N, C-alpha and C positions, 0 to 999 in steps of 0.2 A: 294751104294746109300746113299744120304744124308737123315738123319732123319729130318722130319719137324714137330716139336712139338711147339705149340703155347700156351703161358700162358694165362689163361682166364682173361678178363678185369674185375677188381673189382672196383666198384664205392663206394663212401662214403655212409654210411647209411643215407638215406634221402628219403622223400616221392617222388613218381614218378612225382607229380606235381611241385616239386621244381627244377627239372632239365629242363633247356631250351632245347627243342628237337634239335634246330640248333647247340647249343654248344655241346650236346652229340654226334651228328653225326660228327661234326668236330673232337672231341677227338677220336672217334672210328676210323675215317679214318687216323688220325695222328698216332695213335697207330699201326694200321695195316701196314702202310707204313714203320714206324720205325722198327717194328718187322721183316718185310720182308727183310729190308736192313741188319738187324743184322744176319739173317740166311745166307745171301749171303756174309757176311764180311770175311768168311774164306772158303778155298777150302775143308776143313775137310778131310785131307789126311788120308787114311788108312795106317797101317803099311806096309812097303814094304817087299816083300819076300827076304830071304837071297839068293842072286844069283849074277851073273855077265853076261855081254854080252846080256842084255835084256832091256826091257823098260816097263813102266807103262803108260797108256793112260787114260785121262779124257775126256769123252764126256760131254760138258757143257749143262746145261738146256737152253731152249730158253727164255732168260730173257724178262719179260713183254709180253710173248706169241707171240713174233715176230718170223717170219720165218727167220732163220739164221743158220749158221754152224760154230761151234767153238770147237776145240779140243786142248788140251795141252798134250804133251808127255814128259816124263822124262826118260832119259836113266840111266842105272845103274852106269855110270861114271859121273853122275850129269849134263848132258847137257839138256837144256830145249828147246823144239821145240813147236811152235804154228802152227796149221793148220787153216787158215782163221782167225777166231776170232769173227765173228758176226758183227752186225750193229753198228752204231754210239752210240746208247743208251746203248750198252753193255760195252763201253769202260771203264767207271770207275770201274765196277765190275771186268772185266778182268785184269785191271791194278793192282787192289788189290791182285788178285790171283798171278800175276807174281811177285809182291813185296814179297809175302809170300814164293815164291819159289826162292828168292834170288835177284830179280830185273834185271836179265839178260836173254834175249832170244838169244840163240846161233844160232838158225835157225828159221826164220819165213817163212812158206810155204804158198803161196797164190794161190788158184786154178784158180781164174778168177776175173776180176774187175767188179763185181756187188756189190752194196752197202751193201747187207746183208752178204757179205763175207769179204769185205775190209774196211767197215766203222770204226770198232773199231781199226783196224791197223792204219788207217790214223790219227785218233785222238791221239792214243798213240805215234805215231811217232812225231807228232807236239808237244805234251806235253813235250817230251824229258826227261821224268822221268825214263823210262825203257831203259836199254841199249840193242840195237838190233845189234848183230854182223853181221848177214847175212840175206838177203831177197832172197828167191828162188821163181821164178815165170816164167810165160810165157808172154813175152812182145807182145802186139798186136799192129800192125801198125795202127796209128790213121786214116789214109785215108781209110783203109779197114773197120774199125769200122764205120766211117761216111757213107760209102756206104752200109753197111749191117745191122747196128744197130744204126742208127743216134740218137735214143733217149738216148743212153748212151755215146755219143761222148764226152760231156763235162766232165763227170765223169772219163772216161779213160784218157782224156787229163790232168785233175788235178792229177790223180793218177800217171801217168808217170812223171810229173814234180816234184811232191812231193818226190817220191822215188829217182829220180836222183839228186835232190838238197840236199838229206841227206848225212850223212857221212857213211852210211851203205854199206857194201859190197853187190853187187848184182850178183846173179847167174841166168842167163837166160837158161832155160832148153829146151831140145828137146828130141824127142823119142830116147830111147837107152841110155840116160845119167844115170849115177849112182852117188850117193852121200852118204858118211858115215855120219850119224847123231850122232853117238856115237860109243863106243867100241862094236862091234858085231851087230850094228843096221844099216841097209843099205836101202837106197831109190832107187827104180828102176822106171824110167819114161816110161810109156806105151803110153801116149797120150799127145799132146801139141797143139800148134797153127795149125789149119787146114784151110788153105785159101780156100780149095775146097768146104767146107760146108758153105753155106751162109744163110741157114734157121736156126733160133735160134742160130745165129752165135757165140756169145761169150760163151754161155753155151757149145756148141759143140766143142769149143777150150779150154775147161777146162783142167787143168793139171791133168792127170790121172797117179797114181803111186801106187806102193806097198811099204810098210815098213815092213821089215823082220828082225827077230832075230832068235836065235837058237830054240825058243819055239813056235813062232807064226808069222803069217803074216796078214797084213791088206791091203785091196785094197780100195783106196780113189778115188772116181769118181767125186767129185765136183758136178756140175750141168749138167753133160754130158747128152745129149739128144739122141733120137732114132737114128738119122743119125750118130752121133759121135760114138755111141755104135756099130753100124753095121760096121763102118770103122775099129775100133779097133779089132773087132772080126775077120775081114778078114785079117788084117795085122799082127796079133800077134800070136806067138806060143801058143797053148792051155795051155801048162804047165806054161807059164808066167802069165796067168790070175788066176790061182788057188790061193785061199787064205782062211785062217780060218775065217776071218771077212771081210764083205763088207760094205762099207758106201753107203747107199741107194742114188742113183743118184737123184738130184733135189728134195731133201727132201722126196723122196719116191713117187713122182707123176710126170707124164709127163717126165720121164727120159728114161733110157735104157729099153729094153724089156725083157721078160721072158727068151728068148734064151740066152741073155747075162748073166743073173744071173745063169742060168743053167751051163754055161761054167765056171763060177767062182767056183761053187760048195762049197760055204761057209757053215760053221756050224752056224755062228752067223751074225746077221744083225744090223748095227748101223744106227739108224734113227735120223737125226738132224731135228726133226719134232715136232712142237707144238701140244698140245692136240687137238685143234680145227681142224687142218689139218689131223691128224691121224684119227679123227672121221668124216672127210669130212663134216664139218658144214659150210655152206655158210652164211657169215655175222651174225654169232651167231644163226642161225636157227637150225632146228632139225637135229638129228643124220643122217648122210649119205644123206644129201639133196643138197650138193654142186656139182660142176662139176669137182672136182679134181679126179685123178685116184688112190687115196690112197687105196681104198678098193680092187681094182683090183690087185694092187701090193701086198697088204697084203695076198691075196689069192695065188698069185704066191709063196710067201715065205712059206706058209703052204704046198703047193703042192710040193715044192722043199725040204721039210724036215728041214727047219731052226730050230735049237734047241731053240734059244733065240732071241727075238727082243728087242734090247735096244732102247727104245723110249724116247728121251730127254724130251718130253712134259709130259710123264707119270712117268718116273723114276727119273727125275731131273738129277743132275750131278752124274755120276757114274765113278768109278775108275776101270779099267780093267787091270789085271796083267797077 
């Protein structure tokens, strides 16, 4: 977890009346913003264990309290993998982190084309400062999107054209595909485009996959919804769903149901969830006054015996080894 220590603001010794309140407020805001950017200027990497055939994972904080999903993975043979990356506003911070890790993304995995998952990727791809060797995704037919989720048609169209106009290698995934992300680190695809599910269409066609090494396994669900979860449960061998860590579907609310998480039988839960959503606050109002399902999902995790909930909005950026 990142330590967040702020230096107290020291004003010159003068009387209270001699400080213009507007100027003081401006300086306070300026200092706070500057200090916040300083804290985010580095990924603050912990020492890596002495090992091979494994990986470290960072769950990134939800910058500016936005709902988003962003993970960086580094294999022991120095490959860098990004999963989604967050919204447009996150792009400058994510770009700095990737520069700190060498400036090359060997594999960029995109779960689905919603802006809180692909916005930073599109900005970084356009900036052309970070080398991206390969994009792994599930291509969605534009006519299918227009029929079933027209509100995101323009975004999907822009995304498809931007990716295909780039010089990046593109890997389109389907259920059953596997991909080696590094030495001893393997990706297995359990869910992809599902034209049968037309409710909550794009979320239910999220790329669902495990990443496994000799020591651990993580199941990534993107924004998979209830219908998509039921379909995968029906079509997937139970052993394939088992994982040590599970990324909470749709930021921990209105995603898959308790039966799905029970089948995964994880020990740890990864929540790409800002604090206000974790606390179910609607428009900044009181604790648990919103219409999100976060509290219900939190109760499921407690009942299923999850050892640790890694909540990005509470813990900030964490490194998991």
